[in-house]
N, C-alpha and C positions, 0 to 999 in steps of 0.2 A: 221632662228633662231627659229621661231615658231614650225616648224616641229621637230627640234632637241629637243626643250623643251618639246613638246608633247610626243615624244617617251620616253624621260627620265622620265617624270612625269607618263607616262603610265606604265613604268616598276616599278616605285615606288609604284604605285597603285596595280600593280600585286603582288609585294612583300608583301604588306599588306594583300591582298586577300589570298595569299598562307599561310602567317603567321596566319591569321584568321582561315584558314582551319586546319592547323597543331595543333592549340591550341584547337579549338572548336569541331572538329569532334569526336576525341576519347572521349571527355567529354560527348558529346551529345549521342553517341552510348551507353556508359556505363550508363548514366542517364536514357535513354529511354528503353534500352534493345533492343536486336536484332529485335524482332517482331515489337515493336512500331516504331523503326527507319525505318523498311521496309514500314510500313503504311505511315509514314511521307514522305518518298521518292516517294511512289506511288502517294500520293496527289499532290506533286510537279510536277510529270510527267503528270498527268491529266491536271493540270492547264496550263502547258506549251503550250498546244494546243490553249488555249484562246489568246495567243500572236499572233496567226495567224490572228485574227480579225484586227490587225494592217494593214493588206492587203498590205504590202510592202511600205506603205507611209513613214515609218520611215527612210529608206535608201534614199527615193526620196527627203525628206526634205534637207538632207545634200548635195545631188547632185545638186538640183536646186538652193538652196540659194548660194552655192558656185559659180554656174554659173552666177547668177544675180550680185553677188558682183564683180566677175571678169569683168563683162560688165558695172558695175556702174549703174545698173537698179534698183533703190530703190523702184519705184512704183510697178513694177512687183513683186518684193520680198514681199512687204506688201500684195498685192492681193493673192499671193501664200500662205502666212501665214494665211490669212483669210480663204481660202479654207480648209487648213489643220486643222485649229481650229474647224471649224464646223464639219469636218469629224470625228475628234477624240472625240468630244462631243457625237456624235451619237454612235460611236463605243464603248465608255466606258459604255453607257447605255446597249448596246447590249451584252457586255461582262458579265454584271451582270445577265441578263436574261438567256443567254446560260449556264453560270456557275451554276446558280441554278438548271437548268435542269440536268447538270452533277451530282450535289450533290444528287439529287433524285434518279438517276440511279445507284449509287454505290452498294447498297445491291443486286440488281438483276444481275448486270454485273459481279461482283466479288464474287458471291456466292460460287464458287468452291475454291477460294484462301484465303478468309478472313472469320474469324468468325463473328458472329453478333456484338460483342463488337468492333472488329477491323473495321468493316464497319461503325459503328456509329462514331468512332473516325475519320475515313477518311472523313466522311461527315462534321464534325465540322471543321477539318483542311481546307478542300477545300473551305468551305463557307468564312472563313476569308481570305484565299489566293486569292479568286476571287475579293474581295473588293480591295486588294492590287494591283492586275493586272489592274483593272478598273482605279485606280488613276494613275498608271504608264502610261497607254495609254492616259489618259486625258491630261497629261502634256508632252507627248512625243515630240510634235513639238518644244517646248521651250528647251527641253534638247538637241535635235538635232541641234537647232540654235547655241548653244554654240560651238559645234564641227565645224559647218559650218564657224563660225566666228573665228575659231582657238583659242578660249579662253580655251586652255587646262589647264592652271593653275587653272581656276575657277572650271571647271567640274571635274577635277581629284582631286583637294583639297576637294571639297564637298564629293566626294566618299570615300576619305581616312578617313575623320572625321566620316562619317557614319559607316564605317567598325569598327573603334575603339570603337564608342558607342555601336555597335551591339555586339561586344565581351563582353563588360562589362555587358550589359543588359541581354544577353542570359545566361551568367553565373549566374546572379542574379535570373532570373526566374526559371532556372533549380534547383538551390539550394533551392528555395522556394517550389519545388515540382509541378510546373505548367505544366511540360512536354512539348510535341510537341505543344500543344495549346499556351503555353507561347511564344515559338519561333516565330510562325507565327504572333502573336499579336505584338511582338516587331518589326518584319519586317514591318508590316502595319504602325505602329506609325512613324518609321524612314523614311519610304517612303514618307509619307504625309509631314513631316517636311522638308526634303532635296529637294524633287521635287518642293515644294512651293518656296523654296529659289532660285532654278534655274529659275523658272518662273519670280520671282521679278527681278532678275538680268537681264534676257533677255529683259524684258519690260522697266525697268527704266534706266538701264545702257546702253544697246545696242540699245535702242529705236526700238526694233523689234516688232512693233505694227501691228496687223492684220487690213487689210482694206477689208470691205465686199462689198463696192460699186464698180461698174464698172468691175466686174469679168466677163470675156468673156467665153462663152461655149467652145471655142477652147482651152482655157487655162485649163479648167476642164478636157476636153477630153485628152489632152496631159498628164496631171498628172495621170489620171486613167489608161491610156494605159501603161505608163512607170511603174506604180506601180503594175499593174496586173501581169506582168511577174516576177517582184521581189517576189510577193506573191507566185507564183508557186514554186520558189526556196526555199522560207521560209517553205512552207508546206513540201517539200522534206527533208530539213534539220531537221525540227522538228520531223518528223516521224523517221528519222534515229537515232535521239538523244533519243527518249523516247519510241518508239514502243516496244522495247525489254522488258522493265519492265512492261509495260501494258499487253503484250501478256503473259508474265510469270504469272502475277497476274490473268489473265482471264482463262488460259489453264492448269496451273500446280496446283495441290492440295497442300494445306498448304504452300503457296509460299512466305509468308511474310519474312522469313529468307533469302531465295534466292534473293528476290528483294533487301533486305538490302545489301547483298554482291555485287550484281550488281551495286547498288547505290554508294558504296564505290569506285568501278572502275570508274564509270562515273564521279564522283566528281574529282578524280585524273586526268582523261582525260580532264575535263573541264579546270582545271588550266594549264595543258599542252598546250591546245589550246590557252589560253589567252597569252602565251609567244609570239606566232606569231601573234595573232589577234589584238594585241595592235596597230600594224601598220596600220590596215584598216582604222579606223576613222581618224587617224592622216594624212595619206597619201592622203586621198580622195580629199581634196581641191587642193593640189598640182598636182594631176594627172588630175583633171578637167582642170587646167590651161594649162597643157601640151597638152591635147587633143584640147583645144580651140585655141591654137597657131598652131594647125595642124602640129605637129612635125612628122618627118618621122617614118616609122616602126622600122628602125634600132635604132633610138633615144629612142623609147618607149621600145624596147626589151632590150637595155642597162640598162634602168631604172628598168625593171623587174629583170634583173640578179643582179644588185646592191642590191636591196631590198631582193630578194630571197636568196642571199648568207648570208646576215646578219641574216635573219630569220633561215636559216639552221644551221648557227654557234651557235646561241642562243638555238634553239630547240634541236639540235644535242647533246649539252652538257647534257641536262636534260634527253633526250632519252637514251643516253649511260649510265648515272648513274642509270636510272631505270632498264635497262637490267641487270646490275651487282647487284645492291643493292635493287631493287624494292620489292622482296619477304620479305626480311628482314625488310624493312621499314614498309610495310603493317602490318606485325606481331607485330611490336613494337608499331605502331601508332594506328591501328584500332582493334588490337587483333587477335589472331591466328585463331579465327572463321571466319575471313574475308580473310585469306591468298590466297584463290583461286581467289580473285579479280585480282591477279598479272597476270594471264593468259589472262583474259579479257582485262586488260590494255595493255598488249604487242600487241595484235591484233589491238585494236582500235588506239593506239598511232602510230603504223606503218602507218596506213592509214592516220591519221591526219597529220603526218609529211610531207607526199607528198602533201596533200591538202594545208597546210599552206604555203609551199614554192611557190605554184601557186596562192595564193590569190591575189597578186598584179595584176595578169592578170584579175581577176574578177573586180577589181576596174577600170581598163582600159575599160572593156566592159560596165560597168555602165556609165562611162563618155562619151563613144561613143554612148550610147543608142543601143548597139548591144548585148542584153542579152536575146532575145526571145527564140532562139532555145534551149539553155541549160536548160531553165525552163521546157520545155516539156520532154527533155531527162531525167532529173533528177527525174521527176515524174514516168516515166516508170521504172527507176532503183529502186525507192522506192517500187514499186509494187513487183519487184523481191525480194527485201529485206524482205518484209512481208511473201512472199511465202516460201523463204528459212528458215526464222526464225520459222514460224509455224511448218514446217517439222522437223527442227533440234532440237527445244526445247523438242520434244517428245523423242529424242535420249538422249540428255544431256541438261537440261534447261540452265545452266550457259554458257557453252562453245558453245552450239548450237546457242544461241541468238547472241553471240559475232561474231561467224563465218559468220552468215548470214548478219550482219551489215558490217563486214569487206569486204566481196565480193561486196556488194552494193556500198560502199564508193569508193573502188578501180576502179570499172567499171564506175560509174557515175561521181565522182568528180575528178578523175585522168585521166583515159584513154579518155573518151569522152569529158572531159573539155579541154584537150590538143588539141583534134581535132578541137574544136570550136576556140581555140586560134589561131591555124594555119589558119583557114578560115577567121576569123574576124580581127585579128591583123596583121597576116602575119609573125609571128615569127617562127624560126626554132627550133623544140624541141631538135634536136641534139646540136645545138649551146647553147641553154638555159641550158640543163642539164650538158653539158660539162663545161660551165661557172660556174654553181653551184658547181659541184663536184671537180673542180680543187683545190687540196690541202686539202679541207675540209673533204672528206671521208677518206683519208689516215690518218689524224690526229685523227678522231673519232675512226677509227678501232684500231689504236695503243693504244689510251686512254682506250678503252674498254678492250683490252687484258691486259693492265697494271692493270686495275681496278680489274679484276678477280684474278690476282696475289696478289694484296693488300688485297683482301677479305679473301684469304686463310690464310694469315699471321697475319691479324689484329685481335683484341679482339672482343668478342661478345657484344651484347646490343647496346645502344645508343652511347657509346664512340667509338666503332668500326665503326658504321655507319657514324658518323660525321667525324672521322679521315679519313676513306676510301674515302668518297665523297670529302673531302677537298683535299686529295692528288691526286685523279683522276682529279679533276678540274684544279689543278695546272699543272699536266702533259699535259692536253688538251690545256690549254691556252699557255703554252710554245711552244708546237708543232705548234699551230696556228700562233704564232708570228713569229717563225723562219721558218716555212715550209708551212703554210697554207694561210695566208692572203696577199693581194697585197698592193701596196703603198697607194692607195686610202683609203683602209680600215684601214691601219696603221695611216694615217693622221686623219681619222675620230675619232679613239680612242684618238689620241693626242689632238684633238680639244675638245673632251668631257672632258678629264681630265687635260686640259690646259697644255699639254706638248709641247716641241719644235717640230715644224713640219719640214719635209724635203721637 
């Protein structure tokens, strides 16, 4: 029940996040202007690297506390929380120090891409964002405790309320003329309030109290070893997410507008990823239990296929709609000046679709503590991404950056990742992808073809977009129900919507 509730609430949260983006982004772009919006996105990209100071402990918290709870070891759980509390205190201080060094380096590093006024604005924005990041890291252990305890209703509800307040406050500060500085200030205030609420709940309600006495060196060593390889994966992921915008800002003259267009694309892709990634945190405690019971490879592979199919069906619908209506949507939503973001989105979303349907395998590797090799592999692929991007952005900044990232993601997170799954989990790629595609690919292909027909016949503007997407979704779901999904998936839908099961 917790897992189903967690998935449902995660999708409710995702719906609020998408709604927030749909409402805020065009207003933000028009309020700030294309250049200031580009500077704002650049500051966010720079700050994203500070999250690497987490050193992979965030994912480790969920994994280890889930394991201690499965084994009923409350004492070890409290000692582990004590280790992480001290760690994050140090890291939050280090974040502020490193962040201020980044702030000072902006005028020199982005001299080619930003004017003096734009560099000054980027410094002001990054300074506030750094404090926000430091507080996020300071409270990270308690936020992850909520996930490990499967308190999805609490964690997701807090996030939903935070999103609603952010929409209201961002509109207010932009109407007041505070610009990008107002946006990041709102983010900081809301972070402090809602992260503090999560800490209070974890300590008072869950009694997740840190214990600092009696911590053994062996426990610290195990935690650091496990986290260090997650850190390498985080570094690779973060570089792939933000390197393009930073390289464009550093190497392309007058690049603020281009960064803004690329920022629109990455924001769309971010919410596309959230459709599949909501399963990660929700499934982790259950997968840990599966591994702890030492289930067979076939049983684990069956679980991967079940989850992967659900992710593919959900993500496939949005991917198909974007193929058909994506350019029209961007033009209406973010303005015709950003319409080239469509091509960036298509490349990145294709790679992310393959990655997300294999993410459950990553959760299995975390639970098995078999995630070392992929960390090194992904770092090597990131180096390839940077090389390709540096070369290709001199050809075409926007498309060149996207192509370099696409190649990197497909090689590292799809091809080589599947090789690791074969070696560590023992699953058959042929069996896995055959199980994923059975029925689903046919339904998606037909729905896309129908979507293009609807687009040709439908009206222009928002009415045409809404009607077209609605009709395409209807066709897709009807095809899935009658030709795409199996009995298990039908019963899952029936349970979700309280329908009679067969």
